[in-house]
N, C-alpha and C positions, 0 to 999 in steps of 0.2 A: 449450491454454494458450499465450498469446502475451504477449510483453513489448513494448509499444509505446514508441516514443521519446516524450519529453515535448514534444509539439507538437500544437496543435489541428488541424493539417493532417491528422493521422491520423484524426481524427473526421470531418472534412468530406469526405475522399476516399471514405468508405464502408468503410474497412478494418475498422471495428468493427461492421459491419452484422449479422453473425451471432453476435456475442458474447452469451453467456448471463449472464455474471457479470463485471462490470467492477470491478477493484480499483483504487482511487485511493490511491496511496502519498503520504502527507503528513507533513511534519515539524511539530512543535508550535509553529509560528510563524505569525503572521497572514498573511503573503504566501502561504505554502505552503497554508494552510487555505483561503484565498480562491481560489487556483488549483483546489484540489480541489472547491470549491463550483461554480465555473464548469464544470469537467469533469462534475460530477454533473448539472448542468442539460443539458449537451450529450448526455450518455449517456441520460438519461431521455427527452429529446427525440427521440433516435434509436430509442426503443423498447426499450432494454436494460432488462430487467425487474428485475435485481438489481444494485445498485451499492453497494459497500461501501468504507469508508475503512479503510486500514491505517496506523496511526501508526508512524513510523520515527524512529530515533535518539532514542528517548524516555528522558529522565533523570528523576530524582526530581521529583515534582510535576507533570510534564508530562502524565501520563495524565488527570488531572482536567481540564486545559485542553482536551485533545482530546475527552474525553467531553462536556463542556459545549458545545463548539462543535457537535459532531455532534448532540447532543440538541436544541439550539436551531434546527438546520436540518433536523431529521427524517432524519438520516443514520444508517446502521448503522455503528458502529465495530466492525469484525470482530476485530481484535487490535492489540496494540501490540508493536513490536519494540524492545527496549531498545537504547540506545546501546551498541555493542559495540566496545571498543578493538581487538579482534583484527581487525575488518574493514578498517580503514585499513591495518593492518600487512600484511594479506594483499594488499591493493591495491599497496602499495609493493613487495612481493615478486613481484607479477605472478601470483599464484595465486588460486584460488577460495577464498572464506571457508570453505566447507565442507571443503576439503582442508586448509586452514591450522589451523582451530580447530573441528573437527566437534562437540566437546562443549561449546562455548561456549553461553551462554544465548541469544544472538542466533541462532545456527544452530539450536538446538533449537526456538526459538519459530517460526522460518520453517518448519522441518520439520513442526511440529504444525499450522501454518496450512495448509500444502499438503495434509496428510492430511485436515483438516477440509473443505477446498474440494473435494477429489477424491472424497470418500465420497459414494455415491449417497444422495439424500434420500428 
């Protein structure tokens, strides 16, 4: 598992060449979703077989927006991570969100997603 910086250069340098499953983290806003769409095209063009969208900072009503966008573009919406007030608080304190609020809904959702991704299919 690798966390790439948000830059198309990562894709063009071949860093993602051996990636099996690309997760595109997108917020439920047009610019973010359009960026995910462009990265989806780059990923599939590089031969990455599984590309999924992860909704991030999702508030009430946003999940439907994400699902509609993904459905209309043929993308898999893997999961949605709710907006978690504890995450910015952890950032301000300089600690990891999982250390600051391990039982928060956001942390549990990310943990569940990691388990789902890492389980053999």
